[in-house]
N, C-alpha and C positions, 0 to 999 in steps of 0.2 A: 572459436566462438561458440557459446552455449546456444543450442537451438531451443525452440519453444517447449518441446516435450521434456527435454532435460531440465530446463529451468523450472517447469511446473513440478516435476518430481522432487527436485532439490528443495523447492519452497515448501512442499507438503511435508517432507522429512523434518524440516526446521520447525514447522508448526507442531508436529507430533512430539518432538523432543521438548519443545517449549512447554507443552502441556504436561510433560513429566517432570518439569522443574529443571531441565537441562538446556544448555545452549552450545552452539558450535563455536570453536575458536577459529583463528585464522587458518589453521591447517586442516579444517573440517573434522577435527576430532571433537568428541563431545565431552563436556565436563559437567559435574553434578553441582547441586545448589550450595554445597559447602556447609550445610547445617550438620550439627552433631547428631548421631543416632539417639533415639529415645527408647528406654527399656522400661517395661511394666511387669509387675508381679501380680498375677490374678487381676489384671486390669488396672492396677494402681502403681504409682511410683513410690508410695509409702504403704507397706503392707504389714498389718499387725494381726496376730491371732494367738489363741490359747488352746492347748490340747492337753489331754491327760497322759502323762508320761508312761504309765504302766500299761495303757491300752493301745497306744499307737506307736508302732516300731518305726515307720517311715511316714513323714508328712510330705504330701505332694504340692509343689509350687509350680504353677504354669507361668512361663515368661513369654512375652511378645516384644518384638523390636520394630520400631517405626523408623525407617531409613531408606534412602534412595540408592544406597550402595549394598553390594552383596557380600563383600569380603570383610567379615567382622570377627573380633576376638572377644571371648567371654572370660572374665576373671572376677575375683571377689576379695573382700578385705579379710583380715585375720579373724579367725573364729576358734575359740577354745571349747573343748569338751563337746564338740559336735562336728559332724561331717556333712558336706553337701555333695551330692552325686549328680552328674549329667551323663546320660547314656552309659551308665555303669562305671564311669571314671570319676575319681575324687577331684572336685573342683578346688578344694582348699590348697592354697600355695601353688596353684597351677594357672596357666593361660591356655584356653582351649579355642582352637580355630573352629568357628561355626560353619564354615564351608557353604555360605549362602543361606543357612537356616535362619528364618525370621521368627520362629516360635518353637517351643519345646517344653519339656518337663524337667524340673529339678526335684530331687528327693532329699529331704532334710532329716537327719538322724541325730538326736540328742543322746548323750551317754549318761546323763544324770538330770534330775529335775533342776529347773532354774530359768533365768532370763538370758536370752541370746539375741544379739544384735549384730548385723553385718550388712555391708553394701555389695550389691551386684553391679559390675561395671561392664559396659559394652564399648569397644573401641573400634573405629573404622580405619581404613588405610591411611587417612590423612592425620591419624593420631588424635582425632577428635572423639570425645567420649561423653557418656552420661551414666548416671548411677540410679539405682533403686534401693531404697532402704527396707530391710526385712527385720522385724522384731517379733520374736516368738517367746512365749512362756510355756515351758514344759512343766505342767502342774503336778506336784507331788500329791499323794492320796490325801483326801480330806475325810475325817471320820464321819460315819453316819450319825444321825440323831434319832433316838428312839422317842416314840410318843405312845401313851397308853391311856385308854379309857376303860373303866370297869363299871359294870352295872348288873344288878340282880334282875334276872329275867323270869325265872321259874317256868320256863317254857315246857319242860318235860318232867320236872320234879321240883319240890321245894328246895330252897337254898341254892338254886342254880345261878351261877354268875358267868357272864360273858366278859372276856378280856380282849379288847380290840386294840391292836397296834398298827392298824392300817394307815395311820397318819405319819408313820415313821418315814424319814427321807434320808437319802444319801446326799451329803453336802455338795458333792461334785457330779450330781446327776446330769447336769447340762453337758458334761463332757464324757458321758458314758457310764457313770457310777450307778450301781443298782443295789437294792437290798436283796440278799440271798437267803438269809436265815433269821429266825426269831427264837430267842430263848426266854421261856416263861418259867418263873420261879414263884410258886405259891408257898409262901414261907411256912415251913414245918410240915408240908404235905406232899409237894409234887414239883419236880423240875423236868422240863422237856425242851428239846430243840425241834423246830418245825419250819417248814417252808410256808406254812399258813400264817396270815397276818391277824388271825383271831382264833381263839379256842374257848370252849366252855368247860366249866368244872362245877361239880355238885359238892358243896361243903357238907360236913357231917351234921351241922346244926347251926343255930343262930350264934352270932358273935362278931367280933371285929377282926378282920383278916388283912394281912399285908401281901401285896402282889408286886412282883418285880418283872421287868422286861428289859432286854437289850437286843440289839440287832447287829448283824454282820453284813459287810458290803462285799462286792465282788473282788476286792483286794485282800479279803480275809481279815479285815480290821473290825473290831467290835466297838460299838458305841458305849458311852457311859450308861450305867443302869438307871432306869426310871422306876420309881416306887409309888404305888397308890395304896391307900387304905379304903376298905369298904366295910360297912356295917350290914351284916346279913340278918334278916329277921325271919 
């Protein structure tokens, strides 16, 4: 016969496990709620992003698992021209035992620019599973765009002209693209490459002059040339 203290302790244990979503069976073993695990990538079950292929060797994806069981396995769908790593191991075409882990980091590596889509799957011991969708765009380099303004200033001498290319942009600047160099060509007089986004030049006298500029990005690609004419008095 169960005494009062034993009955109180057993009742308390039942309440604790009930709060955890578990319940005792007739043999006093505890079973779980039976729900499938849920997996999230960077806090989402559908994760999409774009990165610049030439600047990012590995892209980090954080995963978390919501489940009341600890023994889970991690796998993924087929993925071409890219690899996914977990703890230094290739996850492609593999099933990895998470050993009770409920969060971690994946590393995504693309071998060429393009669009990549795959599912990450977590499976529990009851063979119940859930998936998260990952869609990545590894962006190829986009050409920079040159801009040029030309104005006569006469700041230190007559016929002085300022060439301003500061409005030039790299088309993929939001993913790390930058302008590295400017090439100025004063037709018939002078050509130079510079890291400066503006230069001054003193022409020999009045006349109509043509000025060209192009810019180079951090992938080494040059923009199309932009040309301006200026009448110097």
